[in-house]
N, C-alpha and C positions, 0 to 999 in steps of 0.2 A: 497233942498231936494233930496234924491239919487231916480231915477226911478229904479225899478226892471227890470230885463231882460224880464220878462212876460209884464211888462208896456209898456218898450219900442219897443217891437216886436208887441203890439196892436196898438201903437201910430204911428208906421212905417205903419202898412197896410193900416190904416184909411189914412194916409197921401198920399198913393198911389192911395187913392180912392177906397178902398174895402167897400163892401157894406154888407158882413155878420151882422147879428144880432145874439145875443144870448136870447137863452130862458133858463128860470130858473126856476123849478118846484121841488117841495119836494128836495132840495138844490142837482138836478142833472141838469146839461146843455147840451143842444144842441142847434145846429146853423141853422140858415134858411137864406137864400137868395134869392129875389123875382128877383133882377135885374143882368144882367150880367156885370162881373166885368171887368175893366181895366186889361189889360195882366199883366202889373207889379204887379197888386195888387194878382193876381191870383198865378203868380209865387211865388213872396214872400210868400203866404202863405202855398203853396205845399213845397218849401224849407226849410223854417224857423219855421213853427208852425208841420204841419202835420208828420215830422219827429220827434217831441218831443215824450215822455214817455206820457200817457194817463192822468196824473197830471198835468204833465207840460201843455200840451194843456189846461187841465181846467182852469188853472191859466191866460194864456192869454186870452181864451174866457171869462173869468169875468171882463174884461176889455174892450169890446167890447159894443155900444151901447145896452141896452136890449129894447124888446118888452113887457116887463112884466109891468103890471100897478103899481103904487108906493103904 
């Protein structure tokens, strides 16, 4: 199965040790991070995710681990 670009970005970010988590509330997303991230993960996020249009950023965020209850 082919991975979407959003899935690839999220997977690579997590592989680099990224700690951000998504919160989904009323179909809106926000990102939380309580731990300092490795420099590589932070740089990857800034270069590859923060530069995306908001709707594309949301697609990446939805592939991050969530803190929402099931």
